[in-house]
LOMIGU-856746 format. One record per residue (C-alpha): x, y, z; residue in one letter; residue number from 1. Coordinates in Angstrom, 1 decimal. Layout:
N
<drendren X="X" Y="Y" Z="Z" residu="a" num="NUM"/>
...
***
This chain:
196
<drendren X="56.2" Y="126.2" Z="81.9" residu="m" num="1"/>
<drendren X="57.1" Y="129.2" Z="84.0" residu="l" num="2"/>
<drendren X="54.3" Y="128.2" Z="86.1" residu="g" num="3"/>
<drendren X="55.3" Y="124.3" Z="86.7" residu="t" num="4"/>
<drendren X="59.0" Y="125.9" Z="87.6" residu="m" num="5"/>
<drendren X="57.4" Y="128.4" Z="90.1" residu="k" num="6"/>
<drendren X="55.3" Y="125.4" Z="91.5" residu="h" num="7"/>
<drendren X="58.6" Y="123.4" Z="91.7" residu="t" num="8"/>
<drendren X="60.5" Y="126.0" Z="93.4" residu="l" num="9"/>
<drendren X="58.2" Y="126.7" Z="95.9" residu="a" num="10"/>
<drendren X="57.1" Y="122.8" Z="96.6" residu="a" num="11"/>
<drendren X="61.3" Y="122.1" Z="97.4" residu="i" num="12"/>
<drendren X="61.5" Y="125.5" Z="99.3" residu="l" num="13"/>
<drendren X="58.8" Y="124.6" Z="101.6" residu="l" num="14"/>
<drendren X="60.1" Y="121.1" Z="102.1" residu="l" num="15"/>
<drendren X="63.6" Y="122.2" Z="102.5" residu="l" num="16"/>
<drendren X="62.5" Y="124.8" Z="105.4" residu="a" num="17"/>
<drendren X="60.4" Y="122.1" Z="107.0" residu="e" num="18"/>
<drendren X="63.6" Y="119.6" Z="107.1" residu="r" num="19"/>
<drendren X="66.0" Y="122.5" Z="108.5" residu="g" num="20"/>
<drendren X="68.0" Y="122.1" Z="105.1" residu="c" num="21"/>
<drendren X="68.5" Y="125.9" Z="105.1" residu="l" num="22"/>
<drendren X="72.3" Y="126.7" Z="105.9" residu="a" num="23"/>
<drendren X="72.8" Y="130.3" Z="107.5" residu="q" num="24"/>
<drendren X="75.8" Y="132.5" Z="105.5" residu="t" num="25"/>
<drendren X="76.5" Y="135.0" Z="108.3" residu="y" num="26"/>
<drendren X="75.1" Y="134.6" Z="111.5" residu="n" num="27"/>
<drendren X="74.0" Y="130.6" Z="112.8" residu="e" num="28"/>
<drendren X="70.3" Y="130.6" Z="113.3" residu="m" num="29"/>
<drendren X="68.8" Y="128.2" Z="115.9" residu="t" num="30"/>
<drendren X="66.2" Y="126.0" Z="114.0" residu="p" num="31"/>
<drendren X="63.4" Y="125.2" Z="116.3" residu="s" num="32"/>
<drendren X="58.9" Y="124.4" Z="116.1" residu="t" num="33"/>
<drendren X="56.3" Y="126.5" Z="117.5" residu="y" num="34"/>
<drendren X="52.6" Y="126.4" Z="117.6" residu="t" num="35"/>
<drendren X="51.5" Y="129.4" Z="117.6" residu="h" num="36"/>
<drendren X="48.8" Y="129.5" Z="120.6" residu="p" num="37"/>
<drendren X="46.0" Y="131.9" Z="118.5" residu="p" num="38"/>
<drendren X="46.3" Y="130.4" Z="115.2" residu="t" num="39"/>
<drendren X="47.2" Y="126.5" Z="116.4" residu="n" num="40"/>
<drendren X="49.3" Y="127.1" Z="113.0" residu="l" num="41"/>
<drendren X="52.9" Y="125.3" Z="114.0" residu="t" num="42"/>
<drendren X="56.1" Y="126.7" Z="112.3" residu="f" num="43"/>
<drendren X="59.4" Y="125.6" Z="111.7" residu="s" num="44"/>
<drendren X="61.4" Y="128.5" Z="112.9" residu="t" num="45"/>
<drendren X="65.0" Y="129.7" Z="112.7" residu="w" num="46"/>
<drendren X="66.2" Y="132.6" Z="115.4" residu="t" num="47"/>
<drendren X="69.2" Y="134.6" Z="115.0" residu="d" num="48"/>
<drendren X="71.8" Y="134.2" Z="117.9" residu="p" num="49"/>
<drendren X="70.6" Y="137.3" Z="119.7" residu="d" num="50"/>
<drendren X="67.1" Y="136.1" Z="120.1" residu="q" num="51"/>
<drendren X="66.4" Y="139.2" Z="118.2" residu="i" num="52"/>
<drendren X="64.6" Y="138.0" Z="114.9" residu="f" num="53"/>
<drendren X="62.6" Y="135.2" Z="114.4" residu="t" num="54"/>
<drendren X="61.3" Y="133.7" Z="111.0" residu="f" num="55"/>
<drendren X="58.8" Y="130.9" Z="110.7" residu="g" num="56"/>
<drendren X="57.1" Y="129.0" Z="107.8" residu="l" num="57"/>
<drendren X="53.9" Y="126.9" Z="108.1" residu="a" num="58"/>
<drendren X="53.6" Y="124.1" Z="106.2" residu="s" num="59"/>
<drendren X="51.3" Y="124.2" Z="103.6" residu="p" num="60"/>
<drendren X="47.4" Y="122.8" Z="103.3" residu="p" num="61"/>
<drendren X="47.5" Y="120.0" Z="100.5" residu="a" num="62"/>
<drendren X="45.6" Y="122.5" Z="98.3" residu="n" num="63"/>
<drendren X="47.2" Y="125.7" Z="98.2" residu="s" num="64"/>
<drendren X="48.9" Y="127.6" Z="95.8" residu="s" num="65"/>
<drendren X="52.7" Y="127.1" Z="95.5" residu="a" num="66"/>
<drendren X="53.3" Y="131.0" Z="95.6" residu="v" num="67"/>
<drendren X="51.8" Y="131.4" Z="98.7" residu="d" num="68"/>
<drendren X="52.9" Y="130.7" Z="102.0" residu="y" num="69"/>
<drendren X="51.9" Y="131.6" Z="105.7" residu="t" num="70"/>
<drendren X="54.6" Y="133.4" Z="107.8" residu="g" num="71"/>
<drendren X="55.5" Y="134.6" Z="111.2" residu="l" num="72"/>
<drendren X="57.8" Y="137.4" Z="111.9" residu="l" num="73"/>
<drendren X="59.0" Y="137.9" Z="116.0" residu="r" num="74"/>
<drendren X="61.1" Y="140.7" Z="116.5" residu="c" num="75"/>
<drendren X="62.5" Y="141.9" Z="119.4" residu="k" num="76"/>
<drendren X="63.6" Y="145.2" Z="118.7" residu="t" num="77"/>
<drendren X="61.6" Y="148.5" Z="119.5" residu="p" num="78"/>
<drendren X="62.8" Y="148.9" Z="115.8" residu="g" num="79"/>
<drendren X="61.8" Y="146.8" Z="112.9" residu="w" num="80"/>
<drendren X="62.3" Y="143.9" Z="110.7" residu="c" num="81"/>
<drendren X="62.4" Y="142.5" Z="107.4" residu="g" num="82"/>
<drendren X="62.6" Y="139.7" Z="105.4" residu="f" num="83"/>
<drendren X="63.8" Y="138.8" Z="101.7" residu="s" num="84"/>
<drendren X="62.0" Y="136.6" Z="99.3" residu="h" num="85"/>
<drendren X="65.7" Y="135.4" Z="98.4" residu="g" num="86"/>
<drendren X="69.8" Y="135.7" Z="99.4" residu="p" num="87"/>
<drendren X="69.6" Y="139.7" Z="99.1" residu="s" num="88"/>
<drendren X="67.7" Y="142.6" Z="99.4" residu="m" num="89"/>
<drendren X="68.7" Y="143.7" Z="95.7" residu="l" num="90"/>
<drendren X="66.1" Y="142.5" Z="93.6" residu="d" num="91"/>
<drendren X="63.7" Y="140.3" Z="95.9" residu="n" num="92"/>
<drendren X="60.4" Y="141.2" Z="97.5" residu="l" num="93"/>
<drendren X="61.2" Y="142.3" Z="101.0" residu="l" num="94"/>
<drendren X="58.6" Y="142.4" Z="103.9" residu="l" num="95"/>
<drendren X="58.9" Y="144.9" Z="106.4" residu="v" num="96"/>
<drendren X="57.2" Y="145.0" Z="110.1" residu="a" num="97"/>
<drendren X="57.3" Y="147.8" Z="112.5" residu="y" num="98"/>
<drendren X="55.9" Y="149.6" Z="115.0" residu="l" num="99"/>
<drendren X="53.7" Y="152.6" Z="114.5" residu="s" num="100"/>
<drendren X="53.6" Y="155.4" Z="116.8" residu="p" num="101"/>
<drendren X="50.4" Y="154.2" Z="118.4" residu="t" num="102"/>
<drendren X="51.6" Y="150.7" Z="119.1" residu="g" num="103"/>
<drendren X="50.0" Y="148.8" Z="116.1" residu="q" num="104"/>
<drendren X="52.2" Y="146.4" Z="113.8" residu="v" num="105"/>
<drendren X="52.9" Y="148.1" Z="110.7" residu="q" num="106"/>
<drendren X="53.6" Y="145.8" Z="107.8" residu="r" num="107"/>
<drendren X="54.6" Y="146.6" Z="103.9" residu="e" num="108"/>
<drendren X="56.4" Y="145.0" Z="100.8" residu="f" num="109"/>
<drendren X="59.4" Y="146.9" Z="99.4" residu="r" num="110"/>
<drendren X="61.7" Y="146.4" Z="96.8" residu="f" num="111"/>
<drendren X="65.5" Y="147.4" Z="96.0" residu="a" num="112"/>
<drendren X="66.7" Y="147.3" Z="92.0" residu="p" num="113"/>
<drendren X="70.0" Y="146.0" Z="92.0" residu="g" num="114"/>
<drendren X="71.4" Y="148.1" Z="89.5" residu="a" num="115"/>
<drendren X="70.6" Y="150.8" Z="91.8" residu="d" num="116"/>
<drendren X="73.1" Y="149.5" Z="94.6" residu="g" num="117"/>
<drendren X="72.3" Y="149.0" Z="98.5" residu="y" num="118"/>
<drendren X="70.1" Y="151.7" Z="99.4" residu="f" num="119"/>
<drendren X="66.8" Y="152.1" Z="101.5" residu="e" num="120"/>
<drendren X="64.5" Y="150.2" Z="99.4" residu="p" num="121"/>
<drendren X="60.8" Y="152.2" Z="98.8" residu="p" num="122"/>
<drendren X="57.5" Y="150.6" Z="98.9" residu="p" num="123"/>
<drendren X="57.3" Y="148.1" Z="96.2" residu="y" num="124"/>
<drendren X="55.6" Y="149.7" Z="93.0" residu="a" num="125"/>
<drendren X="54.0" Y="146.1" Z="91.9" residu="e" num="126"/>
<drendren X="52.1" Y="145.6" Z="95.1" residu="s" num="127"/>
<drendren X="49.0" Y="144.8" Z="93.2" residu="s" num="128"/>
<drendren X="51.0" Y="141.7" Z="92.5" residu="m" num="129"/>
<drendren X="51.4" Y="140.4" Z="95.7" residu="v" num="130"/>
<drendren X="49.1" Y="140.3" Z="98.9" residu="q" num="131"/>
<drendren X="49.6" Y="140.0" Z="102.3" residu="l" num="132"/>
<drendren X="46.9" Y="138.9" Z="104.9" residu="e" num="133"/>
<drendren X="47.3" Y="139.8" Z="108.7" residu="q" num="134"/>
<drendren X="46.7" Y="136.6" Z="110.7" residu="l" num="135"/>
<drendren X="47.3" Y="137.8" Z="114.0" residu="d" num="136"/>
<drendren X="49.8" Y="140.5" Z="115.4" residu="a" num="137"/>
<drendren X="51.3" Y="141.0" Z="118.8" residu="t" num="138"/>
<drendren X="52.5" Y="143.7" Z="121.1" residu="v" num="139"/>
<drendren X="54.0" Y="143.0" Z="124.6" residu="n" num="140"/>
<drendren X="53.4" Y="145.7" Z="127.2" residu="d" num="141"/>
<drendren X="56.7" Y="147.6" Z="126.3" residu="d" num="142"/>
<drendren X="56.5" Y="147.7" Z="123.0" residu="g" num="143"/>
<drendren X="60.1" Y="145.8" Z="122.7" residu="e" num="144"/>
<drendren X="58.7" Y="143.0" Z="120.7" residu="e" num="145"/>
<drendren X="56.3" Y="142.4" Z="118.5" residu="f" num="146"/>
<drendren X="55.0" Y="139.4" Z="116.2" residu="e" num="147"/>
<drendren X="52.7" Y="138.7" Z="113.2" residu="i" num="148"/>
<drendren X="51.6" Y="135.9" Z="111.5" residu="v" num="149"/>
<drendren X="50.5" Y="136.4" Z="108.2" residu="y" num="150"/>
<drendren X="49.4" Y="134.7" Z="104.8" residu="k" num="151"/>
<drendren X="51.4" Y="136.1" Z="102.0" residu="c" num="152"/>
<drendren X="50.0" Y="135.4" Z="98.2" residu="r" num="153"/>
<drendren X="51.9" Y="135.4" Z="95.3" residu="g" num="154"/>
<drendren X="54.9" Y="136.4" Z="97.0" residu="c" num="155"/>
<drendren X="56.8" Y="133.1" Z="96.1" residu="i" num="156"/>
<drendren X="57.4" Y="133.0" Z="92.1" residu="g" num="157"/>
<drendren X="60.8" Y="134.9" Z="91.3" residu="n" num="158"/>
<drendren X="62.7" Y="132.6" Z="89.3" residu="d" num="159"/>
<drendren X="66.5" Y="133.2" Z="91.0" residu="g" num="160"/>
<drendren X="65.4" Y="132.3" Z="94.2" residu="i" num="161"/>
<drendren X="68.6" Y="130.7" Z="95.7" residu="k" num="162"/>
<drendren X="67.9" Y="131.8" Z="99.8" residu="g" num="163"/>
<drendren X="66.2" Y="133.9" Z="102.2" residu="l" num="164"/>
<drendren X="67.3" Y="136.4" Z="104.3" residu="g" num="165"/>
<drendren X="66.4" Y="139.0" Z="107.0" residu="y" num="166"/>
<drendren X="67.4" Y="142.3" Z="108.5" residu="a" num="167"/>
<drendren X="67.0" Y="144.3" Z="111.6" residu="v" num="168"/>
<drendren X="66.9" Y="147.8" Z="112.4" residu="g" num="169"/>
<drendren X="67.2" Y="149.0" Z="115.8" residu="l" num="170"/>
<drendren X="65.6" Y="152.6" Z="116.0" residu="d" num="171"/>
<drendren X="61.8" Y="153.1" Z="115.1" residu="r" num="172"/>
<drendren X="60.9" Y="153.7" Z="111.6" residu="p" num="173"/>
<drendren X="60.1" Y="157.5" Z="111.5" residu="v" num="174"/>
<drendren X="57.6" Y="159.4" Z="109.1" residu="k" num="175"/>
<drendren X="59.1" Y="159.7" Z="105.1" residu="g" num="176"/>
<drendren X="58.3" Y="163.1" Z="102.9" residu="d" num="177"/>
<drendren X="55.5" Y="160.7" Z="101.3" residu="e" num="178"/>
<drendren X="52.3" Y="160.0" Z="103.4" residu="e" num="179"/>
<drendren X="52.3" Y="156.5" Z="104.7" residu="n" num="180"/>
<drendren X="55.5" Y="156.1" Z="104.1" residu="q" num="181"/>
<drendren X="58.6" Y="155.2" Z="107.0" residu="a" num="182"/>
<drendren X="62.1" Y="155.8" Z="106.6" residu="r" num="183"/>
<drendren X="64.0" Y="152.7" Z="107.9" residu="l" num="184"/>
<drendren X="67.1" Y="153.0" Z="109.2" residu="e" num="185"/>
<drendren X="70.2" Y="150.6" Z="108.1" residu="f" num="186"/>
<drendren X="70.2" Y="147.2" Z="109.5" residu="h" num="187"/>
<drendren X="72.6" Y="147.4" Z="112.5" residu="v" num="188"/>
<drendren X="70.7" Y="145.1" Z="114.4" residu="g" num="189"/>
<drendren X="71.7" Y="142.1" Z="112.2" residu="g" num="190"/>
<drendren X="71.2" Y="140.0" Z="108.9" residu="y" num="191"/>
<drendren X="71.7" Y="137.1" Z="107.6" residu="g" num="192"/>
<drendren X="70.8" Y="134.5" Z="104.6" residu="v" num="193"/>
<drendren X="69.5" Y="131.0" Z="104.3" residu="w" num="194"/>
<drendren X="71.5" Y="129.7" Z="101.3" residu="e" num="195"/>
<drendren X="69.3" Y="127.0" Z="99.2" residu="l" num="196"/>
***
């Protein structure tokens, strides 16, 4: 029963995305389509009013799993951008991307338990349950814009999904106290939610 519900929810989410039926609750997002030349994947995309953040969903192949999707994140900031697999950063899987000091695109899953309130989300403790395969990554010459195309496996399936969200930080993350953990500043570059 739970597997069927997850399949149905994922199918509805992707269908709504393809038809541009996701409504923005904070800032009006601009819908469009984009074909990514290196992968030849076509995405339904949404860009924030300041054109700092773009999120894209590719149409899934007929034989794909309903808990997986192919996505695009484009960030026009030297800082970071993130995407929540739900209408809030709380209690939803977060995907964060940023540039390393050497100019490589880094990405990681994070999770902020709702009972703890709003704070910098730590790395996702259940990361073995979800997988991210990077299909392509590009960084512009001045390091002020980057893009990743990725396959997210096991990322859809939270029964409470009612929307999708994004956040943008303007400052580059700094090394945290723990090895390989970046510290993220507050999302002063913007944030928003698409309600389903």
